C-alpha positions in Angstrom: -75.4 18.1 -125.0 -74.6 14.7 -126.7 -77.2 12.3 -128.1 -76.7 10.1 -125.1 -77.5 13.0 -122.8 -80.7 13.8 -124.7 -81.7 10.2 -124.7 -81.2 10.0 -120.9 -83.4 13.0 -120.3 -86.3 11.1 -121.8 -86.4 8.7 -118.9 -87.5 9.4 -115.4 -85.1 9.3 -112.5 -87.0 6.2 -111.2 -86.6 4.4 -114.5 -82.8 5.2 -114.6 -82.4 3.9 -111.0 -84.2 0.7 -112.0 -82.0 0.3 -115.1 -78.9 0.9 -113.0 -80.1 -1.9 -110.6 -80.6 -4.3 -113.5 -77.1 -3.5 -114.9 -75.5 -4.0 -111.5 -77.2 -7.5 -111.2 -76.1 -8.5 -114.7 -72.5 -7.4 -114.0 -72.5 -9.2 -110.6 -73.7 -12.3 -112.3 -71.1 -12.0 -115.0 -68.3 -11.4 -112.4 -69.5 -14.5 -110.4 -69.5 -16.7 -113.6 -66.0 -15.4 -114.6 -64.7 -16.1 -111.1 -66.0 -19.7 -111.3 -64.2 -20.1 -114.6 -61.0 -18.8 -113.0 -61.3 -21.2 -110.1 -61.8 -24.1 -112.6 -58.7 -23.1 -114.6 -56.8 -23.0 -111.4 -57.8 -26.6 -110.8 -56.6 -27.5 -114.3 -53.2 -26.0 -113.4 -53.0 -28.2 -110.3 -54.1 -31.3 -112.2 -51.5 -30.7 -114.9 -48.7 -30.6 -112.3 -49.0 -34.3 -111.5 -50.9 -36.0 -114.3 -51.9 -39.6 -113.8 -51.4 -41.9 -116.8 -54.7 -42.2 -118.7 -56.4 -39.5 -116.6 -58.6 -37.4 -118.8 -60.0 -35.1 -116.1 -57.9 -32.2 -117.3 -59.1 -32.5 -120.8 -62.7 -32.9 -119.7 -62.5 -29.9 -117.3 -60.9 -27.7 -120.0 -63.6 -28.7 -122.6 -66.3 -27.8 -120.1 -64.7 -24.5 -119.2 -64.3 -23.5 -122.9 -68.0 -24.2 -123.4 -68.9 -22.1 -120.4 -66.7 -19.2 -121.5 -68.3 -19.3 -124.9 -71.7 -19.1 -123.2 -70.5 -16.0 -121.2 -69.3 -14.4 -124.4 -72.6 -15.1 -126.0 -74.4 -13.4 -123.0 -72.2 -10.3 -123.3 -72.8 -10.2 -127.0 -76.5 -10.3 -126.3 -76.3 -7.3 -124.0 -74.3 -5.2 -126.4 -75.8 -6.4 -129.7 -77.6 -3.2 -130.3 -74.4 -1.1 -130.0 -72.3 -0.3 -133.0 -69.0 -0.2 -131.1 -68.9 -3.8 -130.0 -66.7 -5.2 -132.8 -64.1 -6.4 -130.3 -66.6 -8.8 -128.8 -67.4 -10.4 -132.2 -63.8 -11.7 -132.8 
């Protein structure tokens, strides 16, 4: 039995189901947010194909998306901040 198994036995089945439901909601929200970022980046690709002189919409969109991606990374860091094996997220 691993430490994780022993820890899990401390919680009731109801508590574990509730936790699983919360994790699923967080992951669904994260997937939704990432999908929105992908759609925005697709728009940037389209805008870059036929740029208009003086048009700053691509730069504005990219700046906004970078900020949103940083927010998502921050959210993930907050979820895993108590874990020791999250070094890849802190790069």
